[in-house]
C-alpha positions as CSV (number, residue, x, y, z in Angstrom):
1,M,42.7,-17.3,94.9
2,P,40.5,-16.8,91.8
3,I,40.8,-19.2,88.8
4,T,42.1,-17.3,85.8
5,A,41.1,-18.2,82.3
6,L,43.8,-19.3,79.9
7,P,44.7,-16.8,77.3
8,T,42.9,-17.5,74.0
9,D,46.2,-18.3,72.1
10,V,47.2,-20.9,74.7
11,A,43.7,-22.6,74.6
12,I,43.8,-22.8,70.8
13,F,47.3,-24.3,70.9
14,L,46.3,-26.9,73.5
15,L,43.2,-27.8,71.4
16,R,45.4,-28.2,68.3
17,L,47.8,-30.4,70.2
18,A,44.9,-32.6,71.5
19,M,43.5,-32.9,67.9
20,L,47.0,-33.9,66.6
21,A,47.3,-36.5,69.4
22,L,43.9,-37.9,68.5
23,L,44.8,-38.1,64.8
24,Y,48.0,-40.0,65.6
25,L,46.1,-42.3,67.9
26,F,43.6,-43.0,65.1
27,L,46.3,-43.7,62.5
28,F,48.1,-46.0,64.9
29,S,45.0,-48.0,65.6
30,V,44.4,-48.3,61.8
31,F,48.0,-49.5,61.3
32,L,47.5,-52.2,64.0
33,A,44.2,-53.4,62.5
34,V,45.8,-53.6,59.0
35,R,48.8,-55.5,60.3
36,R,46.6,-58.0,62.2
37,E,44.5,-58.6,59.0
38,L,47.6,-59.1,56.9
39,R,49.1,-61.6,59.3
40,Q,45.8,-63.5,59.5
41,Q,45.6,-63.7,55.7
42,A,49.2,-64.9,55.5
43,A,48.4,-67.6,58.0
44,D,45.3,-68.6,56.0
45,N,47.2,-68.8,52.7
46,T,49.6,-71.5,54.0
47,V,48.9,-74.8,52.4
48,Q,49.2,-78.0,54.4
49,G,50.3,-80.8,52.2
50,R,52.3,-82.4,49.4
51,L,52.0,-85.3,47.1
52,V,54.3,-88.3,47.4
53,L,54.8,-90.3,44.2
54,L,54.0,-94.0,44.8
55,D,53.9,-95.3,41.2
56,A,55.4,-93.1,38.5
57,G,53.7,-94.8,35.6
58,T,55.6,-93.8,32.4
59,T,56.9,-90.5,33.8
60,N,60.6,-90.0,34.4
61,L,60.0,-89.2,38.1
62,P,61.4,-91.6,40.7
63,P,59.0,-93.2,43.2
64,G,59.1,-91.3,46.6
65,H,59.5,-88.0,44.8
66,V,57.7,-85.2,46.7
67,L,55.6,-82.8,44.7
68,P,54.7,-79.5,46.4
69,L,51.1,-78.3,46.4
70,Q,49.7,-74.8,45.9
71,R,46.4,-73.5,47.0
72,V,44.9,-74.5,43.6
73,T,47.0,-77.3,42.0
74,T,46.2,-78.4,38.5
75,I,47.5,-81.8,37.6
76,G,48.0,-82.9,34.0
77,R,50.2,-83.4,31.0
78,S,50.0,-79.7,29.8
79,P,53.0,-77.4,30.7
80,R,50.4,-74.9,32.0
81,C,49.5,-77.3,34.9
82,T,51.0,-76.8,38.3
83,L,52.1,-80.4,38.4
84,V,53.1,-81.8,35.0
85,L,52.9,-85.6,34.7
86,N,54.2,-86.8,31.3
87,D,52.3,-90.1,31.3
88,T,50.4,-91.1,28.1
89,F,47.3,-91.9,30.2
90,V,47.2,-88.4,31.8
91,S,45.0,-85.8,30.1
92,A,46.2,-82.3,29.4
93,T,44.4,-81.0,32.5
94,H,43.4,-84.1,34.4
95,A,42.4,-83.2,37.9
96,I,42.3,-80.2,40.2
97,L,43.3,-80.3,43.9
98,T,42.1,-77.2,45.9
99,W,42.9,-76.1,49.5
100,R,39.7,-74.6,51.0
101,D,38.3,-74.3,54.5
102,G,41.3,-76.1,56.0
103,Q,41.0,-79.3,53.8
104,W,41.8,-80.6,50.4
105,W,39.2,-81.0,47.7
106,L,39.7,-83.1,44.5
107,R,37.8,-83.0,41.3
108,D,38.3,-84.6,37.9
109,A,38.7,-81.9,35.2
110,G,37.0,-83.9,32.5
111,S,39.8,-86.3,31.9
112,T,39.6,-89.2,29.4
113,N,40.6,-92.0,31.8
114,G,39.1,-90.6,35.0
115,T,40.6,-89.9,38.3
116,W,40.7,-92.4,41.1
117,L,40.7,-92.0,44.9
118,N,41.8,-94.9,47.0
119,H,41.4,-97.3,44.1
120,E,37.8,-96.2,43.5
121,P,36.6,-94.0,40.6
122,L,36.2,-90.4,41.7
123,P,32.5,-89.4,41.8
124,P,31.3,-86.3,39.9
125,G,31.9,-83.0,41.6
126,E,34.4,-82.3,44.4
127,V,35.4,-84.8,47.0
128,V,37.3,-84.1,50.3
129,V,40.7,-85.8,50.3
130,Q,42.3,-86.9,53.6
131,Y,46.0,-87.2,54.3
132,G,47.1,-90.7,53.4
133,D,44.6,-91.0,50.5
134,V,45.9,-92.3,47.2
135,I,45.1,-90.4,44.1
136,G,45.2,-92.2,40.8
137,I,45.8,-90.2,37.6
138,G,46.5,-92.3,34.6
139,K,49.0,-94.9,35.7
140,V,50.5,-92.5,38.2
141,R,49.6,-93.0,41.9
142,L,50.1,-90.1,44.4
143,K,49.7,-90.1,48.1
144,L,48.5,-87.0,49.9
145,A,50.8,-86.2,52.9
146,S,51.0,-83.4,55.4
């Protein structure tokens, strides 16, 4: 029984069908890659932490009050800050707390009275802050909690 060749029209149709299947397969793999990247970015953007108010200074916040943190949290008296502390010893923008590489970094933002970490003056530049550390801003004392 001899092998007969497919008619030209049928061969072209099958080639088109194969190209269409390859195109859909490519688009599906791109969709999966984009979805995986977006999920990974969403997981990376979650911030681990909050500040618990230990000593309110002259603010009207009660001790024990929990302050949520963002990826970059500015702390100061200015209404533009992420966390506003209405204490007379707090500068407009006093300190910046940043979540980077899976840990918190704290730096003084040029405040008048300085920023304190565990009852010690904060050195120049950024310093890693651990959970349980106490941050002093003016007369306000905040504890970093998970």
